[in-house]
C-alpha positions as CSV (number, residue, x, y, z in Angstrom):
1,M,-0.2,-0.1,0.0
2,L,1.1,3.5,-0.8
3,V,0.2,6.7,0.9
4,K,1.3,10.0,1.0
5,V,3.3,11.5,4.4
6,Q,4.2,15.5,4.1
7,G,4.6,15.3,0.4
8,K,6.7,12.1,0.7
9,E,5.3,8.7,-0.4
10,T,5.5,5.9,2.2
11,V,5.4,2.4,1.3
12,F,4.0,-0.4,3.7
13,F,5.0,-4.1,3.5
14,N,5.7,-7.0,4.7
15,K,9.2,-8.6,4.4
16,F,8.0,-11.3,1.6
17,T,6.8,-8.2,-1.0
18,F,8.9,-7.8,-3.8
19,H,9.9,-4.3,-5.1
20,F,10.7,-4.4,-9.1
21,Y,11.6,-1.1,-10.7
22,Y,10.0,-0.5,-14.4
23,G,13.1,0.7,-15.4
24,W,14.5,-2.7,-15.6
25,I,11.6,-3.3,-18.2
26,I,13.1,-0.1,-20.3
27,A,16.4,-1.5,-20.1
28,A,15.0,-4.6,-21.3
29,V,13.8,-3.0,-24.4
30,V,16.8,-1.3,-25.3
31,F,18.5,-4.1,-25.3
32,L,16.5,-5.4,-27.7
33,A,17.2,-2.4,-29.8
34,E,20.8,-2.4,-29.7
35,F,20.7,-6.2,-30.2
36,T,18.7,-5.4,-33.6
37,T,20.8,-2.1,-34.6
38,S,24.2,-4.0,-34.1
39,G,23.4,-7.7,-35.6
40,M,21.1,-6.2,-38.6
41,G,23.5,-4.4,-40.4
42,G,24.9,-2.0,-38.0
43,S,28.1,-3.7,-36.2
44,T,27.9,-6.0,-39.0
45,I,28.1,-4.2,-42.0
46,S,32.0,-5.2,-42.8
47,L,30.6,-9.0,-43.4
48,F,29.4,-7.3,-46.5
49,F,32.2,-5.6,-47.8
50,E,34.0,-8.7,-49.8
51,P,30.5,-10.4,-51.2
52,M,29.6,-6.9,-52.6
53,R,33.2,-6.2,-53.3
54,Q,33.1,-9.0,-55.7
55,S,29.6,-9.0,-56.9
56,L,29.7,-5.5,-58.3
57,G,33.1,-4.9,-58.3
58,W,33.4,-1.7,-55.9
59,S,36.7,-1.0,-54.3
60,L,36.9,-1.1,-50.0
61,T,37.3,2.8,-50.3
62,A,33.5,2.9,-52.2
63,L,31.8,0.6,-49.7
64,V,33.3,2.5,-46.9
65,G,31.9,5.2,-47.9
66,A,28.6,4.2,-47.3
67,V,29.7,4.5,-43.7
68,S,31.2,7.8,-43.8
69,A,27.7,9.1,-45.5
70,Q,25.9,7.6,-42.7
71,N,28.5,9.3,-40.4
72,I,27.3,12.7,-42.2
73,A,23.5,12.1,-42.2
74,G,24.1,11.2,-38.4
75,M,25.9,14.5,-37.7
76,I,22.9,16.1,-39.4
77,T,20.3,14.6,-37.7
78,A,21.5,13.6,-34.3
79,P,21.0,17.1,-32.6
80,F,17.0,17.0,-33.4
81,I,16.7,13.4,-32.6
82,G,18.3,14.5,-29.3
83,I,16.1,17.0,-28.7
84,L,12.9,15.3,-29.7
85,L,14.1,12.5,-27.0
86,D,14.1,14.9,-24.4
87,K,10.9,16.3,-25.5
88,Y,8.6,13.8,-26.4
89,G,10.4,10.5,-25.0
90,A,11.8,7.6,-26.9
91,R,8.4,5.6,-27.9
92,P,7.6,7.9,-30.9
93,V,11.4,8.2,-31.8
94,M,12.1,4.5,-31.5
95,F,8.8,3.7,-33.9
96,F,9.9,5.5,-36.5
97,G,13.6,4.4,-36.1
98,A,12.2,1.1,-36.7
99,I,10.3,2.1,-39.6
100,F,13.3,3.4,-41.3
101,A,15.5,1.2,-40.7
102,G,13.4,-2.1,-41.4
103,I,12.3,-0.5,-44.9
104,G,16.0,0.7,-45.5
105,L,17.5,-2.5,-44.9
106,L,14.8,-4.3,-47.6
107,L,15.8,-1.7,-50.5
108,L,19.7,-2.3,-49.8
109,A,18.7,-6.0,-51.0
110,G,18.3,-4.2,-54.7
111,V,21.3,-2.1,-54.8
112,N,23.3,-1.7,-58.1
113,H,25.0,1.4,-57.7
114,I,27.2,2.8,-55.3
115,W,25.5,6.2,-54.8
116,Q,22.3,3.9,-54.1
117,F,24.3,2.0,-51.4
118,W,25.7,5.1,-50.0
119,I,22.3,6.9,-49.7
120,L,20.1,3.7,-48.2
121,Y,23.0,3.1,-46.1
122,A,22.8,6.6,-44.5
123,V,19.0,6.5,-44.2
124,V,19.2,3.3,-42.4
125,A,21.4,4.3,-40.4
126,A,20.9,8.0,-39.6
127,L,17.0,8.1,-39.5
128,G,16.7,4.3,-38.6
129,M,19.4,2.9,-36.1
130,N,20.4,6.5,-34.3
131,E,16.7,6.6,-33.6
132,L,15.9,3.1,-32.6
133,G,19.0,2.6,-30.3
134,R,22.7,4.4,-30.9
135,L,21.7,7.4,-29.9
136,S,18.2,6.8,-27.9
137,G,19.2,3.6,-26.2
138,P,21.8,5.4,-24.0
139,V,19.7,8.3,-23.4
140,V,16.3,6.5,-22.2
141,V,18.7,4.6,-20.0
142,A,20.3,7.5,-18.4
143,K,17.2,9.0,-17.5
144,W,15.8,6.0,-15.9
145,F,18.9,5.5,-13.8
146,V,20.9,7.6,-11.4
147,K,22.7,5.2,-8.9
148,R,22.5,2.2,-10.8
149,R,23.3,3.9,-14.3
150,G,26.5,1.5,-14.4
151,R,24.9,-1.8,-14.1
152,A,21.6,-0.8,-16.2
153,M,23.9,1.0,-19.2
154,A,25.8,-2.4,-18.8
155,F,22.9,-4.5,-19.3
156,A,20.9,-2.4,-21.9
157,M,24.0,-1.9,-24.3
158,A,25.2,-5.6,-23.9
159,G,22.5,-5.7,-26.5
160,N,25.0,-4.0,-28.8
161,G,27.6,-6.8,-28.0
162,A,24.9,-9.6,-28.4
163,G,23.8,-8.6,-31.8
164,A,27.2,-8.7,-33.3
165,M,27.8,-11.9,-31.6
166,V,25.0,-13.8,-32.7
167,M,24.2,-12.3,-35.9
168,S,27.6,-12.5,-36.8
169,P,27.9,-16.3,-37.9
170,V,24.4,-16.1,-39.1
171,I,24.7,-13.3,-41.5
172,A,27.8,-15.1,-42.8
173,L,26.2,-18.5,-43.4
174,L,22.9,-16.6,-45.2
175,I,25.3,-14.4,-47.4
176,L,27.2,-18.1,-48.5
177,D,23.8,-19.7,-49.0
178,V,21.5,-17.1,-50.2
179,G,23.2,-14.5,-51.1
180,W,23.9,-10.7,-49.9
181,R,21.0,-9.5,-51.1
182,F,18.4,-11.9,-49.5
183,T,20.3,-11.3,-46.3
184,W,19.8,-7.4,-46.6
185,A,16.2,-8.3,-47.3
186,L,15.8,-10.7,-44.4
187,L,17.2,-8.3,-42.0
188,G,14.6,-5.5,-43.1
189,I,11.7,-7.8,-42.0
190,I,13.2,-9.0,-38.8
191,T,14.1,-5.4,-37.8
192,L,10.1,-4.7,-38.3
193,V,8.8,-7.8,-36.9
194,V,10.8,-7.6,-33.7
195,M,11.2,-3.8,-32.5
196,I,7.7,-2.3,-33.5
197,P,5.7,-4.2,-30.9
198,P,7.7,-3.9,-27.6
199,V,8.5,0.0,-28.3
200,L,4.5,0.6,-28.6
201,I,4.1,-1.6,-25.7
202,F,6.3,-0.7,-22.9
203,M,8.2,2.4,-23.7
204,K,7.6,5.2,-21.4
205,R,9.5,8.8,-21.6
206,Q,11.1,9.1,-17.7
207,P,10.3,7.6,-14.3
208,E,8.4,10.7,-13.1
209,D,5.9,10.3,-15.6
210,I,4.7,7.1,-14.1
211,G,5.0,8.2,-10.6
212,L,8.5,7.0,-9.9
213,N,12.0,8.1,-9.1
214,P,15.2,7.1,-10.7
215,D,16.3,3.8,-10.0
216,G,13.1,3.0,-8.2
217,E,12.1,4.3,-4.7
218,E,15.0,4.7,-2.5
219,L,13.3,3.6,0.9
220,I,14.7,4.5,4.4
221,G,13.2,2.8,7.6
222,N,12.0,4.9,10.5
223,N,12.2,4.4,14.4
224,N,9.7,2.1,14.4
225,H,10.4,0.1,11.7
226,D,6.6,-0.3,11.0
227,S,7.4,1.8,7.6
228,L,9.2,2.6,4.9
229,I,9.7,6.7,3.5
230,T,11.2,7.2,0.4
231,E,14.7,9.7,0.5
232,K,14.8,12.7,-1.6
233,S,14.4,12.0,-5.1
234,L,18.0,11.5,-6.9
235,S,16.4,13.7,-9.7
236,D,16.4,16.7,-6.9
237,Q,19.8,15.9,-6.3
238,E,21.1,16.4,-9.6
239,V,22.3,19.4,-11.2
240,Q,20.3,19.6,-14.6
241,W,22.5,21.7,-17.5
242,S,20.7,23.3,-20.5
243,V,22.1,22.0,-24.1
244,K,23.3,26.0,-23.9
245,D,25.2,25.7,-20.7
246,A,26.7,22.4,-21.2
247,L,28.4,23.9,-24.8
248,K,29.4,26.7,-22.9
249,S,31.6,24.1,-20.4
250,K,35.5,23.9,-20.8
251,T,35.0,20.5,-19.9
252,M,32.7,19.7,-22.7
253,W,35.4,21.0,-25.1
254,I,38.2,19.2,-23.3
255,L,35.8,15.7,-23.7
256,V,34.9,16.3,-27.3
257,F,38.7,16.5,-28.4
258,S,39.7,13.7,-26.0
259,L,36.5,11.4,-27.6
260,S,37.3,12.4,-30.8
261,L,40.9,10.9,-30.7
262,M,39.5,7.9,-28.3
263,N,36.8,6.7,-31.1
264,L,40.0,6.5,-34.1
265,P,40.6,2.6,-32.6
266,V,36.9,1.9,-33.6
267,I,38.1,1.5,-37.1
268,P,40.2,-1.7,-36.5
269,L,38.0,-2.9,-33.8
270,V,34.9,-2.9,-35.6
271,L,34.8,-1.7,-39.2
272,L,37.7,-2.9,-40.9
273,Q,38.7,-6.0,-38.5
274,V,37.4,-8.4,-40.8
275,P,39.0,-7.0,-44.0
276,F,42.5,-6.7,-41.7
277,F,42.0,-10.4,-41.1
278,I,41.3,-11.9,-44.3
279,N,44.0,-9.6,-45.7
280,E,46.1,-11.4,-43.3
281,G,45.3,-14.9,-44.6
282,M,42.4,-15.8,-42.2
283,S,39.3,-17.3,-44.1
284,E,36.1,-15.3,-44.3
285,Q,34.3,-17.9,-41.9
286,M,37.3,-17.7,-39.2
287,A,36.9,-13.8,-39.6
288,S,33.5,-13.9,-39.2
289,V,34.4,-16.5,-35.8
290,I,37.0,-13.8,-34.6
291,F,34.6,-10.8,-35.0
292,S,32.0,-12.7,-32.9
293,L,34.7,-13.3,-30.0
294,S,35.5,-9.8,-30.3
295,W,31.9,-8.7,-29.6
296,I,31.8,-11.5,-26.6
297,A,34.8,-9.7,-25.0
298,F,33.2,-6.1,-25.6
299,T,30.1,-7.0,-23.6
300,I,31.7,-8.5,-20.8
301,S,33.9,-5.2,-20.9
302,R,30.5,-3.4,-20.5
303,F,29.7,-5.2,-17.4
304,I,33.4,-4.2,-16.0
305,W,33.3,-0.9,-16.3
306,G,29.8,-0.4,-15.7
307,F,30.0,-1.7,-12.4
308,A,33.3,0.5,-11.9
309,T,31.7,3.5,-12.7
310,E,29.5,3.0,-9.4
311,R,32.9,3.2,-7.5
312,I,35.4,4.8,-9.4
313,P,34.9,8.3,-11.1
314,V,34.1,7.7,-14.5
315,R,36.6,9.8,-16.0
316,I,39.2,7.8,-14.6
317,C,37.0,4.3,-16.0
318,L,37.0,5.7,-19.8
319,S,40.7,6.8,-19.9
320,A,41.8,3.4,-18.3
321,M,39.7,1.5,-20.7
322,A,40.7,3.7,-23.7
323,L,44.0,2.9,-22.4
324,F,43.7,-0.8,-23.0
325,R,41.7,-0.4,-26.1
326,S,44.9,1.8,-27.8
327,I,47.1,-0.7,-26.6
328,G,45.8,-4.0,-28.1
329,V,45.2,-1.8,-31.3
330,I,49.1,-0.9,-31.6
331,L,49.9,-4.8,-30.6
332,L,47.7,-6.1,-33.5
333,V,50.2,-4.7,-36.4
334,I,53.3,-5.0,-34.5
335,V,52.7,-8.7,-33.1
336,P,53.0,-11.1,-35.9
337,Y,49.8,-12.8,-37.0
338,P,48.4,-15.0,-35.6
339,Y,50.1,-14.1,-32.3
340,N,48.3,-10.9,-32.5
341,I,45.0,-12.4,-32.0
342,F,44.8,-13.1,-28.5
343,P,46.5,-9.6,-26.6
344,F,43.8,-7.8,-29.5
345,L,40.8,-9.9,-28.0
346,L,42.5,-9.5,-24.7
347,L,43.2,-5.5,-24.2
348,S,41.1,-3.6,-27.2
349,G,37.9,-6.2,-26.4
350,L,37.8,-7.3,-22.7
351,L,39.6,-4.7,-21.2
352,G,38.7,-1.9,-23.9
353,G,35.1,-2.3,-25.3
354,A,33.0,-0.2,-23.4
355,M,33.2,3.1,-24.9
356,T,29.4,2.9,-26.1
357,I,28.3,2.8,-22.1
358,L,31.1,5.0,-20.7
359,M,30.6,8.0,-22.9
360,P,26.8,8.2,-22.4
361,I,27.2,7.8,-18.6
362,L,30.0,10.4,-18.6
363,F,27.6,12.8,-20.3
364,A,24.7,12.2,-17.9
365,T,26.9,12.3,-14.7
366,Y,28.6,15.5,-15.5
367,F,25.3,17.4,-17.3
368,G,22.2,15.6,-15.7
369,R,19.3,13.9,-16.8
370,A,16.7,17.0,-18.3
371,S,18.8,17.7,-21.4
372,T,21.2,14.6,-21.9
373,G,19.0,13.8,-24.9
374,G,20.1,17.2,-26.6
375,I,23.6,17.3,-25.5
376,Q,24.4,13.8,-26.1
377,G,22.8,14.7,-29.6
378,S,24.8,18.0,-29.8
379,M,28.2,16.2,-29.6
380,R,27.7,13.8,-32.1
381,P,28.6,16.1,-35.4
382,L,31.7,17.4,-33.2
383,L,32.7,13.9,-32.3
384,G,31.8,12.7,-35.8
385,V,34.4,14.1,-37.8
386,S,36.8,11.7,-36.7
387,Q,34.6,9.0,-37.6
388,L,34.1,10.0,-40.7
389,L,37.4,10.7,-41.9
390,G,38.9,8.1,-40.2
391,P,37.5,5.4,-42.2
392,I,38.1,6.8,-45.9
393,I,41.8,7.5,-45.1
394,V,42.2,4.0,-43.9
395,S,40.4,2.5,-46.7
396,W,42.3,4.8,-49.3
397,Y,45.7,3.4,-47.9
398,F,44.8,0.1,-47.8
399,D,43.4,0.1,-51.6
400,Q,46.7,1.9,-52.4
401,T,49.0,-0.4,-50.7
402,G,47.4,-3.4,-49.6
403,S,48.1,-2.6,-45.8
404,F,46.1,-1.6,-42.7
405,N,49.4,-1.3,-40.7
406,I,50.5,2.1,-40.7
407,P,46.9,3.8,-40.0
408,F,45.9,1.3,-37.6
409,F,49.0,2.2,-35.4
410,V,48.4,5.7,-35.9
411,A,45.0,5.2,-35.0
412,G,46.2,3.4,-31.7
413,V,48.8,6.3,-30.8
414,L,46.4,9.1,-31.3
415,G,43.7,7.0,-29.0
416,L,46.6,7.1,-26.2
417,V,46.6,11.0,-26.8
418,G,42.6,11.1,-26.2
419,T,43.2,8.7,-23.3
420,A,45.5,11.2,-21.2
421,T,43.7,14.3,-22.1
422,T,40.7,12.9,-20.7
423,L,42.2,13.0,-17.1
424,L,41.8,16.6,-17.7
425,A,38.0,16.5,-17.8
426,K,37.3,17.1,-14.2
427,P,33.6,17.4,-13.5
428,P,32.3,20.7,-14.3
429,V,30.7,23.2,-11.7
430,H,27.3,24.7,-12.8
431,N,26.4,28.5,-11.9
432,N,23.2,27.6,-10.5
433,K,23.9,24.4,-8.5
434,G,22.0,24.6,-5.2
């Protein structure tokens, strides 16, 4: 039973009562969305590069251009998506994201010209996957959790790793059996069927909309031990920054610089990992297995660092994680194949695979929940510059030389620079902090 006592909620229950927080349902829907966006051609797009290159005669640079096109589209749309998430919540945004992603993937089955591939994949990623999970997912979890944000983000974003891990061998087998065109179409149908119902049924904007506090009701006992009353809402304790104020913060621009450099090792980690190992002499099937193993490591890494952020300052966690990841990428090119596989999976995977949770946790921790969608969306264009140029430069170098080694090494070294400068990004002080 729930009653109001001096503006607070008092909950009476016996020792057998089970308290369940609806935020975990939200996290489960985000898990499913991340599984879908990652597994249905997001993180697994590199598996399509070789068969499409052989079938259509396109260069690797041309194929990677589609990723750059979606980065451009994402840079343009992310600020608007972030504002919509803050104002209207995730349900309408994720619903339209599922529609765009599903239909776009279906249409990818019919591409014959490179410009078609670029435009369609840009729409799929920017208006589909970003709305369905990539941007929406971390934002909505940050709104529902504060104290337990690390573990909730780790669970929700584990869907990203699970999607790549499960779907990589499935996609590889489908491409061998039915071809890359039918595989794209099948992924589109799965996206529509799997995502639309749970988004419409379960997704809510924020806990306050249904009478809850972040993390659920935090309860403390009174002297008689007869009742429990809620503590002061965590949302009342947070300092809430507007997008405008956050952009004026020195800390924000240190983070933009640092994260831009720290994002460069993503190129060898995800986007060009399969082409790299194939170029080293590995079979396509074995390369897809290593790709899946790396995503298993990423998933475990997110739980390690997610729980760590609840005990250690998040910027320290982010810097340590990026250190391991950058060293792993450097060892990938200086240690001879196949001995480079284990240190790569250990350092860049198991210990360095948590960027997707640490970055949104950091923004939400530093700048609050109220405008976290607008803030994170506004950062995407700034952080997207390195993600836009990096893949093009690396793939162009490969087309010219037949090697990934030098650009991968440079990406790792620049990641180390970003690791160091992240330590300078101390929590900002808001002028209106109460």
